[in-house]
C-alpha positions in Angstrom: 0.5 24.3 20.5 -2.9 23.0 19.3 -4.6 20.0 20.7 -7.5 17.8 19.6 -10.0 20.4 21.1 -8.4 23.5 19.6 -10.5 25.4 17.0 -9.4 25.2 13.4 -10.0 28.0 10.9 -9.9 27.4 7.2 -11.0 30.5 5.1 -14.0 31.9 6.9 -15.1 28.7 8.6 -14.0 27.8 12.1 -14.4 24.3 13.5 -14.9 24.1 17.2 -12.3 21.2 17.4 -10.1 19.1 15.2 -12.5 16.1 15.1 -14.3 15.2 11.8 -16.8 12.5 11.0 -15.7 11.0 7.7 -18.0 10.3 4.9 -19.2 6.6 5.0 -21.4 4.9 2.5 -24.7 3.7 4.1 -26.7 2.3 1.2 -30.0 3.8 2.6 -30.8 6.5 0.1 -33.8 6.2 -2.3 -33.5 7.6 -5.8 -30.4 9.4 -4.6 -32.3 11.2 -1.9 -31.3 11.2 1.8 -33.9 10.7 4.5 -34.5 10.5 8.2 -31.7 8.0 8.7 -29.1 10.4 7.3 -30.5 13.3 9.4 -30.3 11.1 12.5 -26.8 9.9 11.8 -25.3 13.3 11.1 -27.3 15.3 13.6 -26.4 12.9 16.5 -22.7 13.2 15.7 -22.9 17.0 15.6 -24.7 16.8 19.0 -22.0 14.5 20.2 -19.3 17.1 19.7 -17.8 16.4 16.2 -16.6 19.7 14.8 -17.0 18.8 11.1 -19.7 16.4 10.0 -20.0 14.7 6.6 -22.9 12.5 5.3 -21.7 9.8 2.9 -20.0 10.5 -0.4 -22.6 12.3 -2.6 -22.6 11.3 -6.2 -22.5 13.9 -8.9 -24.2 11.7 -11.4 -26.5 8.7 -11.2 -23.8 6.3 -12.4 -21.4 7.9 -9.9 -23.0 6.0 -7.0 -21.7 2.8 -5.5 -25.1 1.2 -5.5 -28.6 2.3 -6.4 -29.1 3.0 -2.6 -26.4 5.7 -2.4 -27.0 9.4 -2.2 -26.7 11.9 -5.0 -26.9 15.6 -5.9 -27.4 15.4 -9.7 -30.8 17.0 -9.6 -32.5 19.8 -7.7 -35.0 17.5 -6.1 -32.2 16.0 -4.0 -31.4 19.4 -2.3 -34.1 19.5 0.3 -33.0 16.2 2.0 -29.4 17.5 2.2 -30.6 20.8 3.5 -32.3 18.9 6.5 -28.8 17.6 7.3 -27.1 21.0 7.2 -29.8 22.5 9.4 -29.5 19.9 12.2 -25.7 19.9 12.1 -25.5 23.7 12.4 -28.2 23.7 15.2 -26.0 21.2 17.1 -22.9 23.3 16.8 -21.1 21.5 14.0 -20.0 22.5 10.5 -21.8 20.6 7.7 -19.5 19.2 5.0 -20.2 17.5 1.7 -18.0 15.1 -0.2 -18.7 15.0 -4.0 -17.5 12.1 -6.0 -18.0 9.5 -8.7 -17.2 5.8 -8.1 -16.1 5.2 -11.7 -15.3 1.5 -12.4 -16.1 0.5 -8.8 -19.8 1.4 -9.1 -22.8 -0.7 -9.9 -22.4 -2.8 -6.8 -24.8 -4.3 -4.2 -24.4 -3.5 -0.6 -21.3 -5.2 0.9 -23.3 -7.2 3.4 -25.0 -8.8 0.4 -21.7 -10.0 -1.0 -20.1 -6.8 -2.4 -20.3 -8.0 -6.0 -20.5 -5.8 -9.0 -23.8 -6.1 -10.9 -23.7 -6.4 -14.7 -25.1 -3.5 -16.8 -28.2 -5.4 -17.7 -29.2 -6.0 -14.0 -32.1 -3.8 -12.9 -29.9 -2.3 -10.2 -26.8 -2.1 -12.3 -25.3 0.1 -15.0 -22.4 0.5 -17.4 -19.4 1.6 -15.3 -17.0 4.2 -16.7 -13.4 5.0 -16.1 -10.3 6.5 -17.7 -9.6 3.4 -19.6 -11.2 0.0 -20.4 -9.4 -1.7 -17.5 -11.7 -3.6 -15.1 -10.9 -3.5 -11.4 -10.8 -7.3 -11.3 -11.8 -9.7 -8.6 -15.4 -9.0 -7.7 -15.6 -6.2 -10.2 -15.0 -8.0 -13.5 -17.3 -6.2 -16.0 -16.1 -4.1 -18.9 -15.4 -0.5 -18.3 -16.4 2.2 -20.7 -13.4 4.5 -21.4 -14.5 8.2 -21.0 -14.3 10.4 -24.1 -13.0 13.9 -23.8 -16.5 15.2 -24.2 -17.7 12.9 -21.4 -14.9 14.2 -19.1 -16.1 17.7 -19.8 -19.6 16.7 -18.9 -18.4 15.3 -15.6 -16.6 18.6 -14.8 -19.9 20.4 -15.5 -21.6 17.9 -13.2 -19.1 18.8 -10.4 -19.9 22.5 -10.8 -23.7 21.9 -10.8 -23.3 19.7 -7.7 -21.3 22.4 -6.0 -24.0 24.9 -6.7 -26.7 22.6 -5.2 -24.4 21.9 -2.2 -24.3 25.6 -1.6 -28.0 25.9 -1.9 -28.4 23.1 0.6 -26.3 25.0 3.2 -23.0 23.1 3.2 -20.0 25.2 4.4 -17.2 22.8 3.5 -16.7 20.9 0.2 -14.5 18.0 -0.5 -13.8 16.2 -3.8 -13.3 12.4 -3.5 -10.2 11.5 -5.4 -9.4 8.3 -3.5 -10.4 4.7 -2.8 -10.3 3.5 -6.4 -13.1 5.8 -7.5 -12.9 7.9 -10.6 -10.4 10.5 -9.4 -8.1 7.9 -7.9 -8.2 5.8 -11.1 -7.2 8.8 -13.3 -4.1 9.3 -11.1 -3.1 5.6 -11.0 -1.2 3.9 -13.9 -3.0 0.7 -12.9 -6.3 2.1 -14.1 -5.2 4.9 -16.5 -3.8 3.6 -19.8 -4.8 6.7 -21.8 -2.4 8.1 -24.4 -4.1 11.5 -24.7 -3.9 14.7 -22.5 -5.4 12.7 -19.5 -2.9 9.9 -19.5 0.8 9.1 -19.4 3.0 11.5 -17.4 1.8 12.8 -14.0 0.9 16.3 -15.4 -1.6 14.6 -17.6 -2.9 12.1 -15.1 -3.7 14.9 -12.7 -5.4 17.0 -15.3 -8.8 15.5 -14.4 -8.4 16.6 -10.8 -7.3 20.1 -11.6 -10.1 20.7 -14.0 -12.6 19.4 -11.4 -11.1 21.8 -8.9 -11.3 24.7 -11.3 -14.9 23.9 -12.2 -15.9 23.8 -8.5 -13.9 26.8 -7.5 -15.6 28.9 -10.1 -19.0 28.4 -8.3 -18.0 27.6 -4.8 -17.4 30.8 -2.7 -13.8 31.7 -2.0 -14.8 32.2 1.7 -15.6 28.5 2.1 -13.1 25.7 2.2 -12.5 23.5 -0.9 -10.7 20.3 0.0 -10.1 16.9 -1.5 -9.4 13.3 -0.4 -6.6 11.9 -2.4 -5.6 8.3 -3.0 -2.0 9.0 -2.3 -0.4 5.5 -2.5 -1.6 2.3 -4.1 0.9 0.2 -2.1 1.8 -1.4 -5.4 4.9 -0.7 -7.5 2.8 -0.3 -10.7 0.3 2.1 -9.2 0.2 5.6 -7.7 3.4 6.3 -5.8 3.5 8.8 -2.9 6.0 11.1 -4.5 3.7 11.6 -7.4 0.8 12.3 -5.1 2.9 14.8 -3.3 3.6 16.7 -6.5 -0.1 16.4 -7.4 -1.2 18.1 -4.2 1.2 20.9 -4.9 -0.5 21.4 -8.3 -3.9 21.3 -6.7 -2.9 23.9 -4.2 -2.2 26.2 -7.1 -5.8 25.6 -8.3 -7.5 26.7 -5.1 -7.2 23.7 -2.8 -7.4 24.7 0.9 -6.7 21.3 2.6 -5.5 17.9 1.5 -7.1 14.8 3.1 -4.7 11.9 2.5 -5.8 8.3 2.1 -5.0 5.1 0.1 -5.5 4.7 -3.6 -7.2 1.3 -3.5 -6.9 0.9 -7.3 -6.0 -2.8 -6.7 -6.4 -5.4 -4.1 -2.8 -6.4 -4.7 -1.2 -4.2 -2.0 2.1 -4.8 -0.1 2.4 -4.0 2.7 -1.1 -4.0 4.0 -0.8 -1.7 7.0 -4.5 -1.5 7.9 -4.1 -2.7 11.4 -1.3 -0.3 12.2 -2.0 2.8 14.4 -2.0 6.1 12.6 -0.3 4.6 9.5 -1.2 7.5 7.2 0.0 10.2 9.5 3.6 10.4 8.3 2.5 10.7 4.7 0.1 13.4 5.5 2.7 15.2 7.6 5.1 15.1 4.7 2.5 16.9 2.5 2.0 19.5 5.2 5.8 20.1 5.5 6.7 20.1 1.8 3.6 21.5 0.1 2.7 24.0 2.9 -1.0 23.2 3.0 -3.2 22.0 5.9 -3.8 18.3 6.0 -6.2 15.7 7.4 -6.1 11.9 7.4 -7.9 8.9 8.9 -7.0 5.2 9.5 -6.7 4.0 13.1 -6.9 7.3 14.9 -9.7 6.3 17.1 -7.7 6.1 20.3 -8.0 9.6 21.9 -4.3 9.7 23.0 -3.2 8.9 19.5 -5.5 11.5 17.9 -4.5 14.1 20.4 -0.8 13.4 19.9 -0.7 13.8 16.1 -2.5 17.2 16.5 -0.1 18.3 19.3 2.9 17.3 17.2 1.4 19.3 14.3 1.8 16.4 12.0 -1.8 16.9 10.8 -4.5 19.6 11.3 -7.7 17.5 11.4 -8.5 14.0 12.5 -11.0 12.1 10.3 -12.9 9.4 12.1 -15.0 6.8 10.3 -15.8 3.6 12.3 -15.2 5.3 15.6 -17.9 7.8 14.7 -20.2 4.9 13.8 -19.6 3.1 17.0 -19.8 6.1 19.4 -21.8 9.2 18.4 -20.3 10.9 21.4 -16.7 10.0 20.7 -15.5 13.6 21.2 -17.0 13.7 24.7 -15.5 10.3 25.5 -12.1 11.5 24.2 -12.3 14.7 26.3 -12.9 12.6 29.5 -10.0 10.3 28.6 -7.7 13.2 28.0 -8.8 15.1 31.2 -10.4 18.0 29.4 -11.5 20.5 32.0 -15.2 20.5 30.8 -16.0 17.5 28.5 -19.7 18.4 28.5 -19.0 21.7 26.9 -18.9 19.7 23.6 -22.6 18.8 23.7 -25.6 21.2 23.4 -25.9 23.6 26.3 -29.1 22.1 27.7 -27.6 18.6 27.7 -24.4 19.9 29.2 -26.2 21.6 32.1 -28.0 18.4 33.1 -24.8 16.3 32.8 -22.8 18.7 34.9 -25.4 19.1 37.6 -26.6 15.5 38.2 -27.3 14.3 41.8 -26.1 10.7 41.6 -23.2 8.4 41.8 -20.6 10.1 39.4 -20.1 6.9 37.3 -23.8 6.2 36.8 -24.7 8.8 34.2 -24.0 6.6 31.2 -20.3 7.5 30.6 -17.5 5.2 31.4 -15.2 6.6 34.2 -12.5 8.8 32.7 -9.1 7.1 32.6 -6.4 8.5 34.8 -4.2 10.9 32.9 -1.0 9.2 31.6 2.3 10.4 32.9 
């Protein structure tokens, strides 16, 4: 029976545990290039014991960013900054992962702490957003959407492939495509955003064509020995949007196109969601477990898995294979070590670099005065 600290092998890559730091947009890049901040953020989490470490979503085109301050990989000059990330993550014992995506109609925004409003195309920091159809997201994103032509879709698939080549050159060993959270892939799948009448719209087989062609484009250049995964917006929580049964069938199709693991999340193609389960513990786990059972593919998910006992339980029950942590990774760079102490792991400091671990095991002081909270008593 696996637990949270069991290794996980996908293709030729082995993670030291089942704990991943999710991609999280930081709005700190300059001209799409990552810098010292991103190296610090990812390197510290690898040093803190995370098995798989992502920087933020990396845009395949300039207009695929959320804001002008988001990272990208649409030109060769952006490789070196990303290579700094892969080097430090590997040195600290983690596996460096990259999530490639395009924000579609949810791009051209300012940072959320500045109001999370969409900027008009004529704004110096804005641009014309694109999507499957001319359907604005609404609310704080009211501006017209340019519907992609067939030729523009083909250009995007070439951009995925070019981005994957650059990711390989940068040293990444795990590649995920972002098809969730209302971004371009999610909007192609959802009838709320996709009103097309051609080969990319209408029935599910057409709405998932964008995803399959993206996978094919990436798989053609991404080595077979390295994992190719995706994060899917598997439910819009709206009767007119993506339904989970459709997402289940879509994952099965993607498996046939070289997908190695499915990372399940919410569609977020609308703010009109019912129910809104975002305060519920582990609320995506059952959906992910169903994909694992019925499609026969390894799965990951996130959403309220930051309590060590909960994260460990869903792995022990073999409901999911990998726990994705976002905010817990931001709040505690050593979350895996904390979790190991909470779960009575026999050697929690084996998760940090060897030199750190030696000093932490061999301190001469009060046992609770080395900067870690006392471990909780094991539950019955």
